[in-house]
C-alpha positions as CSV (number, residue, x, y, z in Angstrom):
1,M,102.4,75.9,62.3
2,A,100.7,77.1,58.9
3,S,100.0,81.0,59.2
4,A,96.6,81.8,60.2
5,F,97.0,85.3,58.3
6,A,95.2,85.9,55.0
7,Y,98.4,87.2,52.7
8,P,97.9,88.4,49.2
9,K,98.3,85.7,46.6
10,T,101.8,86.2,45.3
11,R,102.8,84.7,41.6
12,R,105.6,82.0,41.6
13,L,108.0,81.7,38.4
14,D,109.3,78.2,38.1
15,L,112.8,79.7,37.9
16,V,116.2,78.0,39.2
17,E,119.4,78.9,38.2
18,E,122.8,76.8,38.6
19,H,125.8,78.8,40.3
20,F,129.0,77.0,41.2
21,G,127.3,73.5,41.5
22,Q,124.4,74.6,43.7
23,Q,120.7,74.8,42.2
24,V,119.4,78.1,43.1
25,A,115.5,78.9,43.1
26,D,114.2,82.5,42.3
27,P,110.6,82.4,42.1
28,Y,109.8,86.0,43.0
29,R,112.1,87.6,40.6
30,W,109.4,89.7,38.8
31,L,109.2,91.7,42.1
32,E,112.3,93.4,41.1
33,E,110.4,95.3,38.5
34,D,110.1,99.1,39.6
35,V,106.9,99.6,41.3
36,R,106.3,102.6,39.6
37,N,106.4,101.3,36.3
38,D,105.3,97.8,36.6
39,A,101.2,97.4,37.0
40,E,101.5,93.9,38.5
41,V,104.5,95.0,41.0
42,A,102.5,98.2,41.9
43,A,99.2,96.2,42.4
44,W,100.9,93.5,44.8
45,A,102.5,96.3,46.8
46,R,99.3,98.3,47.2
47,T,97.5,94.8,48.4
48,Q,100.3,94.2,51.0
49,N,100.0,97.8,52.2
50,D,96.5,97.3,52.5
51,V,96.9,94.1,54.6
52,T,99.5,95.6,56.8
53,Q,97.6,98.7,57.4
54,S,94.4,97.0,58.2
55,Y,96.4,94.9,60.8
56,L,97.9,97.9,62.5
57,A,94.9,99.7,62.6
58,T,94.0,97.0,65.3
59,L,96.8,97.6,67.7
60,P,96.1,100.0,70.5
61,G,99.5,101.6,70.9
62,R,99.5,103.2,67.6
63,D,97.6,106.4,68.1
64,I,99.3,107.1,71.3
65,F,102.7,106.5,69.7
66,K,101.7,109.1,67.0
67,S,100.8,111.7,69.4
68,R,103.7,111.4,71.4
69,L,105.9,111.4,68.5
70,Q,104.3,114.4,67.1
71,K,105.1,116.4,70.5
72,L,108.6,115.0,70.7
73,F,109.7,116.1,67.4
74,D,108.1,119.4,67.9
75,H,111.4,121.3,69.0
76,E,113.7,123.3,67.3
77,R,116.9,122.0,65.5
78,V,119.6,123.8,64.2
79,S,123.1,122.7,62.3
80,P,126.2,124.4,62.8
81,P,126.9,127.5,61.0
82,W,129.4,128.2,58.2
83,A,130.6,131.6,58.5
84,R,131.3,133.8,55.2
85,G,132.0,137.2,54.9
86,G,130.2,137.9,58.1
87,R,127.2,135.8,57.5
88,Y,126.4,132.9,59.2
89,V,124.4,130.5,57.2
90,Y,122.9,127.4,58.9
91,T,119.7,125.0,58.7
92,R,116.7,125.2,61.1
93,Q,113.9,122.9,61.4
94,T,111.0,124.5,63.7
95,G,108.8,121.9,65.4
96,L,106.8,119.8,62.9
97,Q,108.2,121.3,59.5
98,N,108.8,118.3,57.1
99,Q,112.1,119.7,55.8
100,P,114.7,122.0,57.4
101,V,115.1,125.6,56.2
102,L,118.3,127.4,55.3
103,V,118.6,130.4,57.2
104,M,121.5,133.4,57.6
105,R,122.5,135.6,60.3
106,H,124.5,138.9,59.8
107,G,126.9,138.6,62.6
108,L,126.7,136.1,65.4
109,E,124.2,137.3,67.1
110,G,122.3,139.3,64.2
111,A,118.6,138.9,63.3
112,E,117.7,135.7,61.4
113,R,116.4,135.8,57.7
114,V,115.2,132.6,55.5
115,L,117.2,132.0,52.3
116,I,115.8,128.8,50.9
117,D,112.6,127.3,52.4
118,P,111.8,123.7,50.7
119,N,108.5,123.2,52.7
120,D,107.0,125.6,50.0
121,W,108.6,123.1,47.2
122,S,105.6,120.1,47.3
123,S,102.2,119.7,48.6
124,D,103.4,116.6,50.6
125,G,106.7,117.7,51.8
126,T,108.8,115.2,50.3
127,T,111.1,117.7,48.1
128,A,114.1,118.2,50.2
129,L,117.3,120.5,50.2
130,G,120.1,118.2,49.9
131,E,123.7,119.5,49.9
132,W,124.5,123.0,50.2
133,A,127.6,125.2,50.2
134,I,128.4,128.9,50.3
135,S,130.8,130.7,48.4
136,D,133.9,132.0,49.9
137,D,132.6,135.6,49.8
138,G,129.3,134.5,51.0
139,A,127.6,135.8,48.4
140,L,126.3,132.6,46.6
141,I,125.1,129.3,47.6
142,A,124.8,126.5,45.3
143,Y,122.5,123.7,46.8
144,T,120.8,120.7,45.6
145,I,117.1,119.6,45.1
146,Q,116.1,115.9,46.3
147,Q,113.0,114.8,44.9
148,A,111.0,112.0,46.9
149,G,113.8,110.6,48.4
150,T,116.0,109.8,45.4
151,D,119.8,109.8,45.5
152,W,119.6,111.6,42.1
153,R,120.2,115.4,42.5
154,T,119.4,119.0,40.7
155,I,122.0,121.8,41.4
156,K,120.7,125.3,41.8
157,V,122.4,128.5,42.4
158,F,121.1,131.1,45.0
159,D,122.5,134.9,45.3
160,V,122.3,135.9,48.5
161,H,122.2,139.5,47.7
162,A,119.4,139.6,45.1
163,R,117.6,137.0,46.8
164,E,116.9,134.9,43.7
165,I,117.6,131.7,42.2
166,L,120.0,132.2,39.1
167,A,119.4,130.3,35.8
168,D,122.3,127.6,36.6
169,D,120.4,124.2,36.2
170,V,123.0,121.2,37.2
171,T,121.4,117.5,37.0
172,R,122.3,113.9,37.3
173,A,124.4,114.8,40.1
174,R,124.7,111.9,42.8
175,F,127.1,111.1,45.4
176,M,129.2,114.2,45.9
177,T,130.2,117.6,47.6
178,I,129.8,120.9,46.2
179,A,133.1,122.7,46.3
180,W,133.4,126.7,45.2
181,T,136.4,127.9,43.6
182,K,138.2,130.6,45.7
183,D,137.2,133.4,43.1
184,S,133.2,132.4,43.8
185,R,133.0,132.2,39.7
186,G,132.2,128.6,39.9
187,F,132.2,125.2,41.7
188,F,133.3,121.3,41.2
189,Y,130.5,118.3,41.8
190,S,130.3,114.9,40.8
191,R,127.8,113.4,38.2
192,Y,127.0,110.6,35.9
193,P,126.7,110.6,32.3
194,D,123.4,111.5,30.5
195,A,121.0,108.5,31.2
196,A,120.5,106.1,28.1
197,G,117.3,106.3,26.2
198,D,116.2,102.9,28.1
199,E,117.6,103.4,31.3
200,T,115.3,103.1,34.3
201,S,115.8,104.5,37.9
202,Q,116.8,101.3,39.2
203,A,119.6,100.4,36.7
204,G,123.1,100.0,37.7
205,V,125.4,103.3,37.3
206,Q,129.1,103.6,36.5
207,N,131.3,106.3,34.8
208,H,131.2,108.7,38.1
209,A,133.1,111.9,37.4
210,V,134.0,115.0,39.0
211,Y,133.2,118.4,36.6
212,Y,133.6,122.1,37.2
213,H,130.6,124.4,36.5
214,A,131.3,127.9,35.6
215,L,128.4,130.2,36.4
216,G,126.2,131.8,33.7
217,T,127.0,129.1,31.5
218,S,124.9,125.8,30.6
219,Q,125.8,122.4,31.7
220,A,126.9,121.2,28.3
221,E,129.9,123.4,28.6
222,D,130.8,122.0,32.1
223,R,134.6,120.9,32.5
224,L,135.5,117.3,33.0
225,V,137.9,117.3,35.5
226,Y,138.6,113.9,36.9
227,A,137.1,110.4,36.0
228,T,138.5,107.1,36.4
229,P,137.2,105.2,33.0
230,D,139.5,102.1,33.6
231,Q,137.5,101.5,37.0
232,P,134.0,102.5,35.7
233,H,132.5,101.3,39.2
234,L,134.5,103.9,41.3
235,I,132.7,106.9,43.2
236,N,135.1,110.2,42.3
237,I,134.5,113.0,44.8
238,G,136.2,116.5,44.9
239,Y,136.9,118.8,47.8
240,T,138.8,122.0,48.1
241,T,141.5,122.9,50.4
242,D,140.7,125.8,53.1
243,D,142.9,128.1,51.2
244,G,141.2,127.4,47.9
245,R,144.5,126.0,46.3
246,Y,144.0,122.5,46.0
247,L,141.3,120.2,44.4
248,V,141.3,117.0,46.8
249,L,140.0,113.8,44.6
250,M,139.2,110.5,46.2
251,S,138.2,107.7,44.3
252,T,136.6,105.0,46.2
253,P,134.4,101.8,45.4
254,G,132.9,101.9,49.0
255,P,133.5,103.1,52.6
256,G,137.2,102.0,54.2
257,A,139.5,102.4,51.0
258,N,140.3,105.1,48.4
259,A,142.8,106.2,45.9
260,L,144.0,110.0,46.4
261,A,144.8,112.6,43.7
262,I,145.1,116.2,43.7
263,I,145.2,119.3,41.3
264,D,146.9,122.7,41.9
265,L,144.2,125.0,41.1
266,D,147.1,127.8,40.6
267,D,147.7,125.7,37.4
268,P,145.2,126.5,34.5
269,V,146.0,123.1,33.2
270,W,144.4,121.6,36.3
271,T,146.6,118.2,36.0
272,P,145.8,115.9,38.4
273,R,148.6,114.2,40.4
274,Q,148.3,110.8,41.6
275,L,149.2,110.5,45.4
276,I,147.9,107.1,46.2
277,T,147.0,104.8,43.2
278,E,146.4,101.5,45.4
279,I,143.1,101.2,47.0
280,D,143.7,99.3,50.0
281,S,143.7,101.7,52.8
282,D,141.7,105.0,53.9
283,W,142.9,108.5,53.0
284,M,141.7,111.7,53.4
285,I,143.6,115.1,53.5
286,Y,142.2,117.4,56.5
287,G,144.2,120.7,55.4
288,N,147.4,122.0,54.5
289,V,149.8,124.9,55.0
290,G,151.2,125.8,51.8
291,T,152.6,122.7,50.1
292,Q,152.3,120.7,53.4
293,L,149.3,118.3,53.4
294,F,147.7,116.8,56.5
295,I,146.2,113.6,55.9
296,G,144.7,111.0,57.8
297,T,145.0,107.2,57.0
298,N,144.7,103.8,58.2
299,K,147.7,102.6,56.2
300,G,149.9,100.6,58.2
301,A,147.7,102.2,61.5
302,E,144.4,100.0,62.3
303,R,143.1,103.0,64.1
304,K,144.4,105.6,62.0
305,K,146.9,108.4,62.4
306,I,147.7,111.9,61.1
307,V,150.7,112.0,58.7
308,S,151.9,115.0,56.5
309,A,153.6,115.4,53.2
310,D,155.2,118.2,50.8
311,L,153.9,118.8,47.7
312,A,157.3,120.5,46.8
313,Q,158.8,117.2,46.8
314,P,159.0,115.4,43.5
315,D,158.4,111.9,45.6
316,L,156.0,112.0,48.5
317,V,157.1,111.1,51.8
318,F,154.7,110.6,54.6
319,E,155.8,111.6,58.0
320,D,154.0,110.7,61.5
321,V,152.3,114.0,62.9
322,V,149.9,112.2,65.5
323,P,150.8,108.8,65.3
324,E,148.3,105.8,66.0
325,Q,146.8,106.0,69.5
326,E,144.9,103.1,71.5
327,A,141.6,105.0,70.6
328,T,140.1,105.2,67.0
329,L,140.7,108.5,65.2
330,G,137.5,109.5,63.6
331,Y,138.0,112.8,61.9
332,A,140.5,115.9,62.0
333,A,140.4,119.6,60.6
334,L,143.1,122.3,60.6
335,L,141.1,125.1,62.3
336,G,142.6,128.1,63.9
337,G,146.2,127.0,63.2
338,K,145.5,123.9,65.3
339,L,144.5,120.0,64.6
340,L,141.5,119.6,66.0
341,A,140.7,115.7,66.0
342,T,137.7,113.4,67.3
343,Y,138.3,110.0,68.6
344,L,136.5,107.0,69.5
345,V,137.1,105.2,72.7
346,D,134.6,102.2,73.1
347,A,132.5,103.9,70.8
348,K,132.4,107.4,72.9
349,A,134.0,110.3,71.4
350,E,136.5,112.4,72.6
351,M,137.8,115.9,71.1
352,R,141.7,116.3,71.1
353,R,143.8,119.4,70.2
354,Y,147.1,119.3,68.7
355,A,149.7,121.8,67.1
356,L,150.6,121.3,63.9
357,D,154.0,119.5,64.8
358,G,151.8,117.2,66.6
359,T,152.2,118.1,70.1
360,F,149.2,117.2,72.2
361,E,147.6,120.3,73.7
362,G,144.9,118.5,75.7
363,M,141.2,117.4,75.5
364,I,138.3,119.9,74.7
365,D,135.6,119.1,77.6
366,L,132.4,117.5,76.2
367,P,129.4,117.2,78.5
368,G,129.4,113.3,78.8
369,I,129.4,109.9,76.8
370,G,128.3,111.1,73.4
371,T,129.3,112.1,69.8
372,V,131.0,115.3,68.4
373,G,131.7,116.4,65.1
374,G,130.4,118.5,62.3
375,F,133.4,121.1,62.5
376,R,132.9,124.3,61.0
377,G,135.4,127.0,60.7
378,E,138.5,128.2,58.9
379,Q,142.2,127.8,59.1
380,D,142.9,131.1,59.8
381,S,140.1,132.1,62.2
382,N,139.9,131.5,65.9
383,E,136.1,130.7,65.7
384,V,134.9,126.9,65.3
385,F,131.4,125.4,65.7
386,F,130.6,121.7,66.2
387,V,127.9,119.6,67.2
388,F,127.4,117.5,70.7
389,T,124.7,115.0,71.0
390,S,124.1,111.6,72.8
391,Y,121.2,109.4,73.5
392,N,119.9,111.5,76.0
393,I,121.2,115.3,74.9
394,P,119.6,116.8,71.7
395,T,121.8,117.8,69.1
396,T,123.5,121.0,70.7
397,I,125.6,123.4,68.8
398,Y,129.0,124.7,70.5
399,R,131.2,127.7,69.8
400,Y,134.9,127.0,70.2
401,D,137.3,129.9,70.6
402,V,140.7,128.4,69.8
403,A,142.8,131.0,70.7
404,N,141.4,131.1,74.6
405,N,140.4,127.1,74.5
406,T,136.9,128.1,75.6
407,T,133.5,126.9,74.8
408,Y,130.1,128.1,75.0
409,V,126.5,126.6,73.7
410,W,125.1,128.4,71.0
411,A,122.1,126.6,70.6
412,R,120.4,124.0,72.6
413,P,117.2,122.5,71.7
414,D,114.1,122.1,74.4
415,A,113.4,118.3,73.8
416,G,110.1,118.5,75.4
417,I,110.9,115.7,77.7
418,D,112.7,115.3,81.1
419,L,115.7,113.7,80.1
420,D,117.1,113.5,83.6
421,R,114.7,110.5,84.1
422,I,116.8,108.8,81.1
423,N,120.0,106.7,82.1
424,V,122.6,105.9,79.4
425,E,124.7,102.7,80.2
426,Q,127.7,101.2,78.4
427,R,128.0,97.3,79.0
428,F,130.7,94.8,77.2
429,Y,129.4,91.0,76.5
430,P,131.3,88.0,75.0
431,S,130.6,87.1,71.4
432,K,130.6,83.1,70.2
433,D,134.1,83.4,69.6
434,G,134.9,85.4,73.0
435,T,135.4,88.9,71.4
436,R,134.4,91.8,73.6
437,I,131.4,93.7,72.3
438,P,130.3,97.0,73.5
439,M,126.7,97.9,74.0
440,F,124.6,101.0,75.3
441,I,121.8,100.7,77.3
442,I,119.2,103.6,77.4
443,R,115.9,103.3,79.6
444,R,114.1,105.0,82.3
445,K,116.4,105.2,85.7
446,D,112.8,103.8,87.4
447,V,113.0,100.8,84.7
448,A,115.1,97.9,86.7
449,G,113.6,94.5,85.9
450,P,113.0,92.8,82.8
451,A,111.4,95.0,80.2
452,P,110.3,94.9,76.6
453,T,113.7,95.7,74.9
454,L,114.3,96.8,71.2
455,L,117.8,95.9,70.1
456,Y,119.6,98.0,67.3
457,A,122.7,97.3,65.2
458,Y,124.3,98.0,61.5
459,G,127.7,95.9,61.4
460,G,128.8,96.9,58.1
461,F,131.4,99.4,55.8
462,G,133.3,100.6,58.7
463,I,130.2,102.7,60.0
464,S,130.6,103.3,63.7
465,M,127.2,103.4,65.6
466,I,127.6,106.4,67.8
467,P,125.6,107.9,70.3
468,F,123.0,110.6,69.0
469,Y,119.6,111.8,70.3
470,A,116.6,110.4,68.5
471,P,112.8,111.7,69.4
472,T,111.9,108.1,67.9
473,Q,113.9,106.5,70.8
474,M,112.7,108.5,73.3
475,A,109.0,107.5,72.4
476,W,109.9,103.8,73.1
477,V,112.0,104.5,76.0
478,E,109.6,106.9,78.0
479,Q,106.7,104.3,77.7
480,G,109.0,101.7,79.8
481,G,110.9,99.9,77.0
482,V,114.4,99.4,76.9
483,S,116.7,100.7,74.0
484,V,120.1,98.8,73.2
485,V,122.6,99.5,70.5
486,A,125.4,96.9,70.1
487,N,128.7,98.0,68.5
488,I,129.2,94.7,66.5
489,R,131.9,93.7,64.2
490,G,131.8,95.2,60.6
491,G,131.4,98.8,61.9
492,G,134.7,101.3,62.6
493,E,134.4,101.8,66.1
494,Y,137.8,99.7,66.8
495,G,139.3,100.6,63.2
496,K,140.1,98.8,60.3
497,S,140.4,95.4,62.1
498,W,137.2,95.7,63.5
499,H,135.7,96.3,60.0
500,D,137.5,93.4,58.5
501,A,136.3,91.0,61.0
502,G,132.8,91.7,59.7
503,R,133.6,91.7,56.0
504,F,133.6,89.1,53.0
505,A,133.8,85.8,54.5
506,N,134.1,87.1,57.9
507,R,130.4,88.6,57.9
508,Q,129.2,85.5,60.2
509,N,131.4,87.4,62.9
510,A,128.6,90.3,62.9
511,F,125.6,88.0,62.9
512,D,127.2,86.1,66.1
513,D,128.0,89.3,67.8
514,F,124.3,90.5,67.2
515,I,123.0,87.2,68.3
516,A,125.0,87.0,71.3
517,A,123.9,90.5,72.3
518,G,120.1,89.1,72.5
519,E,121.5,86.2,74.4
520,Y,123.1,88.6,76.8
521,L,120.0,90.8,77.3
522,K,118.0,87.7,78.1
523,A,120.7,86.1,80.7
524,E,121.1,89.5,82.5
525,G,117.3,90.1,82.9
526,I,117.5,93.3,80.8
527,T,114.7,92.0,78.7
528,S,112.0,89.2,79.4
529,P,111.9,85.7,77.7
530,D,109.6,86.7,74.9
531,G,110.4,90.5,75.1
532,L,112.9,91.1,72.7
533,A,112.3,93.0,69.4
534,I,115.3,94.1,66.9
535,Q,115.7,96.6,64.2
536,G,118.1,97.4,61.4
537,E,118.1,99.4,58.2
538,S,119.8,99.0,54.9
539,N,122.9,97.0,55.7
540,G,120.9,96.6,59.3
541,G,117.9,95.2,57.4
542,L,120.3,92.4,55.9
543,L,121.6,91.7,59.5
544,M,117.7,91.2,60.6
545,G,116.9,88.7,57.9
546,A,120.0,86.9,58.5
547,V,119.8,86.5,62.4
548,T,116.0,85.7,61.9
549,N,116.7,83.0,59.7
550,Q,119.6,81.6,62.0
551,R,117.9,82.2,65.5
552,P,114.3,82.7,65.0
553,D,113.4,81.4,68.7
554,L,115.4,84.7,70.0
555,F,113.0,87.2,69.1
556,A,109.6,88.2,69.5
557,A,109.5,90.8,66.7
558,V,111.7,92.2,63.8
559,L,112.0,95.6,62.1
560,P,114.2,95.1,59.0
561,G,114.0,98.2,57.2
562,V,115.0,99.1,53.2
563,G,117.4,95.8,53.5
564,V,119.4,94.0,51.0
565,M,117.9,90.7,51.1
566,D,119.1,89.0,47.7
567,M,122.7,88.7,48.3
568,L,123.2,86.9,44.8
569,R,121.4,89.9,42.7
570,F,122.7,93.0,44.6
571,P,125.2,94.2,42.1
572,L,122.9,94.1,39.4
573,F,121.2,97.4,40.5
574,T,121.8,101.2,41.3
575,G,125.1,101.5,43.1
576,G,125.2,97.7,44.2
577,K,128.6,97.0,42.7
578,M,130.0,99.4,45.3
579,W,128.9,97.3,47.9
580,M,131.0,94.3,46.5
581,E,133.6,95.8,48.7
582,D,132.0,94.7,51.9
583,F,130.1,91.7,51.1
584,G,132.1,90.3,48.2
585,D,131.2,89.3,44.6
586,P,128.6,86.7,44.3
587,R,130.1,86.0,40.7
588,Q,133.2,84.5,42.0
589,D,133.1,81.0,43.4
590,K,135.2,82.5,46.7
591,H,132.5,84.9,47.8
592,F,129.7,82.8,46.4
593,H,129.3,80.2,49.0
594,A,129.5,82.8,52.1
595,L,126.7,84.9,50.4
596,R,124.2,82.4,49.8
597,S,124.6,80.7,53.2
598,Y,123.3,84.0,54.9
599,S,121.2,85.6,52.3
600,P,117.9,86.4,53.8
601,Y,115.7,85.8,50.6
602,H,117.4,82.1,50.3
603,N,117.5,81.0,53.7
604,V,113.8,81.4,55.3
605,E,113.4,77.9,56.5
606,S,110.0,76.4,56.7
607,G,108.9,74.4,60.0
608,R,110.1,76.5,62.3
609,D,108.4,79.3,64.5
610,Y,109.4,82.8,63.2
611,P,108.8,86.0,65.2
612,A,106.5,88.5,63.9
613,I,108.2,90.6,61.2
614,L,107.3,94.2,60.1
615,V,109.4,94.6,56.8
616,T,109.5,98.7,55.7
617,T,110.7,100.0,52.4
618,A,110.0,102.8,49.9
619,D,108.9,103.2,46.4
620,T,111.4,105.8,45.3
621,D,114.5,104.0,47.0
622,D,117.1,103.9,44.4
623,R,120.0,103.1,46.5
624,V,118.3,99.5,47.8
625,I,116.0,99.0,45.5
626,P,112.3,97.7,47.1
627,G,112.7,94.5,45.3
628,H,114.7,93.4,47.9
629,S,112.5,93.7,50.5
630,F,109.3,92.3,48.0
631,K,110.9,89.2,47.2
632,Y,111.9,88.5,50.9
633,V,108.4,89.5,52.2
634,A,107.1,86.8,49.3
635,A,109.3,84.2,50.8
636,L,108.4,84.8,54.3
637,Q,104.2,84.5,53.6
638,A,104.9,81.4,51.4
639,A,106.9,79.6,54.0
640,D,105.6,77.5,57.0
641,I,107.0,79.5,59.6
642,G,104.1,80.0,62.2
643,D,101.1,82.4,62.8
644,R,102.8,85.5,64.0
645,P,102.2,88.3,61.2
646,H,105.1,89.0,58.1
647,L,104.1,92.2,56.6
648,L,105.4,94.6,54.4
649,R,104.8,98.4,54.8
650,V,105.5,100.4,51.8
651,E,106.2,104.3,51.9
652,T,105.3,106.4,49.2
653,R,107.5,109.0,47.6
654,A,110.0,108.3,50.0
655,G,113.8,106.8,49.4
656,H,116.2,105.3,51.3
657,G,116.0,107.7,54.4
658,A,117.6,111.1,53.5
659,G,115.1,113.8,53.0
660,K,112.0,111.7,54.4
661,P,109.9,114.5,55.7
662,T,108.8,114.4,59.7
663,D,105.3,113.4,59.3
664,K,106.4,110.3,57.3
665,V,109.0,109.7,60.1
666,I,106.2,109.9,62.7
667,D,103.8,107.8,60.8
668,E,106.3,105.0,60.1
669,T,107.8,104.8,63.5
670,A,104.2,105.0,65.1
671,D,103.3,101.9,63.3
672,Q,106.9,100.1,63.9
673,W,106.6,100.9,67.9
674,A,103.2,99.7,68.0
675,F,104.0,96.5,66.2
676,I,106.8,95.6,68.3
677,A,105.0,96.7,71.7
678,H,102.3,94.2,70.8
679,W,104.7,91.1,70.0
680,T,106.9,92.2,73.3
681,G,104.3,92.9,75.7
682,L,104.9,96.4,76.3
683,H,101.7,98.0,77.6
684,V,101.5,101.7,76.0
685,R,99.9,104.3,77.9
686,Q,99.1,107.8,77.6
687,P,102.2,109.9,79.0
């Protein structure tokens, strides 16, 4: 079964280490070095790219997909606006612009003007506008600059009146929000300490802390507000309540659980008060009325509930406001004097309205199966904006009048495709252990029989796979392909227990759920016997590697993107230690054996025919370093796993995904879709 493909030669180390009685080889560890600094790794990646691009150029559907993707992306996309001082500020991306532009209107229907246009920041479109926040008086906007996809941010301040950038310059920001004080004289943000002299972009990070920056001062004068030096691996994020009185401080090792503290900003000492110290549950403050807090938590409530507590009391007592429901609470906000809450019912969104005493006041109508969120509004204003989207509904902005309980469309894009032809269906299938798993099936209404199918999932960190519109998905579906999203365990669709069922030693459940999805699609005649392609990114990239090693016979083609592929060394790089809350710690005997059993890099098995595999990563990814993908591809190419191609595509000046310019998204997707179309038998035609 030796491969007929001519892969680049990869140097192999004679490196074997013993871990808990097991001999573990790591022959490609040298590929962990930063591709931007190590000449040998850079040359290896270039050669891999050359081989991959030469192969992709032979695929007939590539140019058709690219041309069609350009048309599908060529429509207006806006975000819900923040209203401040009569100004409405939001982002707009028109057509094929590489990056969204920050714009403003005076009044709800006023003329639009550009405030910040990142498309002028770099010649290749890779410098992006990241997080941003407008001051309470609407006069200032603090915003971040993201270079080439990195997680590091630089914060600048824009004066709306003068239309100029102020001298303030804040660096080393990462994993944070920007929160203005009520007086608009400064803002809170999170950062890491200054880099050590020998620190590389792939080095592990620790001692994250919340700071306050006063306008007109240097960053060296910024005030340290909150840190956790006794737990240096924690992420510390601060945000202010709507009335500006409190700074909420969340400390977390990763999604799913956090400690909680609060600072009364009326007290000039800014002394943190610890509310929750044990990191075993999720806590988020949704808002306050005076000293009364409204908090979402899964403590004692698998699918979350809303509780209240009075800060005026020396000992906090949490009282249920909205008890746990059969549906899973997603998010809630105190807006217009009401609690507006989103829930997931079998991964489909509902929007519910409650009085502040917890009295249910009814559902807010939504257009169908989809996702709702992105609330923008204020506690004392009846004007609320939110987003609704689905697999066949482009991202639409709604304006909701709380007092009148009425909703209307504020911005709806023309997607340039007849979406009435697209059907969204939800089904349920049994996993290996009998657990009932939901999946969404998206296809043209005239596609009834077996058809080439792309199955997607994530399955980790309590992150739910919720319906949203993607031009990339439409390019596959309109060609007659089927797109399927499986809501496997490890996500948050059914609350904490669903997440825990895919964590640590339970992670095999997520793999079993995904494999069962593939078997179901074949048994039900949705896909053909050799027509199933699969895709996942980041934690989903790990999923792809693991299930391919376990069931290579089930899949025709695989698209692992920016995946965590070496489960024994992931904590050593960037923010990898945070992932131990989901994966476990490979330095501990109780976690090592499970991690070793499914680690994609360590379990490539010669003597079995593997599907065609196109691995994607990026040179500036400082969340999941490209070395994960490099080592995995080297292991694939060295193994005797059949004659289908096992290729690597490395994007330049791009990171983990956020901030990737439109043209790079289009190019990468065209390559991926052409690759899986060829190996699943999808005949690509001009639309």
